[in-house]
N, C-alpha and C positions, 0 to 999 in steps of 0.2 A: 551560549551554549554550555559554558562552565557552570554558570548559575543553575541552569536546568539539570545538569547532571548532579551537582551538589543537593538541589532540592529534592531529587529523587533518591537521594542516599547512595549515590554511585561515586566511586573514585573517579577523579578527572584523569584521563589518560589521553594521550595524542590520538590513538586510533579511535577512541570513543568520540572526541571532539570531531575529527575528521568525517567519521561515519555519519554523526548526526547532521553535520554541515551537508554532506553529500546527499542524504536522503532528503534534506530540505531543498536543495536545489534540483533534484531529479524526482519528481512525483512519480509514484507507482513503478519505481526502478526495481529491476531484478538484481539479484546478488551480484552478478557480473558487472552491471553497470556501477553498483556501489563501489565495488573493488576498484574498478578503473578510476572512479571520481577520487576515492580516498588515495590512491597512488599518485595522483596530481599533486597532492600535499605531502604525501609520506611514500616516496618511491620504494622504500625497502619493507613496507608493511606486508605481513603474511596473509594469505587468505584466511587462515585460522583466526588471526587478530581481528579481521573484519567480521568474520561469522560470529565470533564470541561477543563482539561489539554490538551486532545487530541483536543478538539474543538477549543481551543484557538490556539495551534500550527497549526493546519489545516488552520484556518482563517488567520494566519500570513504568512502562506506559508512555515513553516519550516517542516512540515509533509504533505505528500499527503495521501488522503483516496481514496481507490478504492473499488469498490464492484461488482465484476463479477456476473452476472446473477445467482441467485439461492444460492449465498454464502452471509455469513455475511460480514460486512464491515472488510477491511484490511488496515493497516497502513505502510507507509514506509518513509525512510528518504530521499531517493533519489527524489529530487525535481528540477524543472527548467531546465531539460535536454531533454525534449519531447521524453522520451521512453515509450514503450509499453509493454505489457504482454503476456506471453503464459501460459495457464492454462490446467492442465491436468484433462480430464473429469473423470478420474477413481480415483485418490487420491488426487485431489485438489491442487497439487503443482502448485506454481505461481513462474515464473522466468521473470527476465526483459529481454527485447530485445530491441536493438537500433532501432531507427526509420531509415528507409532507405533514407527518404527525408531529414532529419536533422532538419530543421526549423519548428516551428509550424505556421499555422496548416499544417500538412502533407497531409490532404485530404480536398476537398472541396464539399459541396452539389451541385447538378446540379443546383437547384434554392435555393440560400440561403434566399429568401423572406425577403430581406431587413436587415438581420442580418449582423453585423461586427463579422465574424467568427475569433476567435484567438486561437482555440484550437480544436483538434480531439482527442477522445479517442478510441484506438484500442485495442482489446483483440482477440489474437488467441487461438483457442480451439483444443484440440487433445489429444494424449496420450503421456506421457513422456517416455523416454526409458525404465525405469523400469517396467511400466505397460505394454509396448508393449512386453517385455521379458517374463512377467507373462502371457500375452494372448497368445503368441505363444506356450508357454510351457503347456498350459491347454489341459487336455485329450479331445479327440473328442468323444462325445457321440454316442453310436451305437444303 
């Protein structure tokens, strides 16, 4: 992690190392989850230090921030591979899914209006297998 920070031209600090580690251990974690995980290593770390670390890591491309509609921001360490996400409408589970196209951008707008498009973010919504099973097991009201 220290090498990754240096390679991204970031100063190596304990909060940044712990934050990068926490995001790596907790895929699609929200900020509160990251803070709790960082505090396991650095009990006295402030919320602001973690927020600042998440911002710096995201800006440097070491962490990816996603925010599906209606949800809080989530963070992941899987970056640079043009993957997408499946989100469960019931339990908010988020899982990675490979892009069928491969290279970015995998989709283009019909009229890019002069933009040089280099990325497309795609989120698939539905019910995960566990929520599907719970839904099919629910008793039918009479």
